[in-house]
Each structure stands twice: as C-alpha cells, then as structure tokens.
C-alpha positions, 0 to 999 in steps of 0.5 A, a space after each residue: 567603056 568608050 571613055 576609057 578607050 578614048 582617053 587611052 587613044 588621046 594620051 597615046 596621041 599626046 605622047 607622040 605629039 610631045 615627042 615631036 615637040 621635044 625633037 624640035 626643041 633639041 634641034 633648037 638647042 643645037 642651033 641656038 646660041 649658048 644663052 638660050 640652050 638652058 631655056 630650051 632644056 628647062 622647057 623640055 624637062 618641065 613641060 614635056 617629059 613630065 607630061 609624057 611620064 604622067 600619060 605613060 603612068 595612066 596607060 600602064 594603069 589601064 
C-alpha cells in the first residue's frame, strides 16, 4: 500500500516538474532564432508531453 501512495506522489511531482520544463522550453521558443524553434517543439512533444500522458494515465488507474 505504501508503494502505491509513493508512486502516486512521485508521479504527481514529476508532472509538475515536466510542466516547468515545458514552460522553459516554450520561453526559449519565443526567444530563439527560427533555426532552433523546431528543435524545442520536438523535444516538448517527444519527451515531456508523452511522459505527462503516461503519468496521468497511471494516476487515473489508481
């Protein structure tokens, strides 16, 4: 039981952390030259949004 609570807490914390990373990346998209904008958008989509979706699915199940 403790393990489930711990995992829930860790995933909630990770979701918040990933949201902060997305915000930082979006800020970079606004500031950077056109060349790097695609890179930052791709990183957001591939890494952060995918992980948030997996964590939210896990939290809905539990």
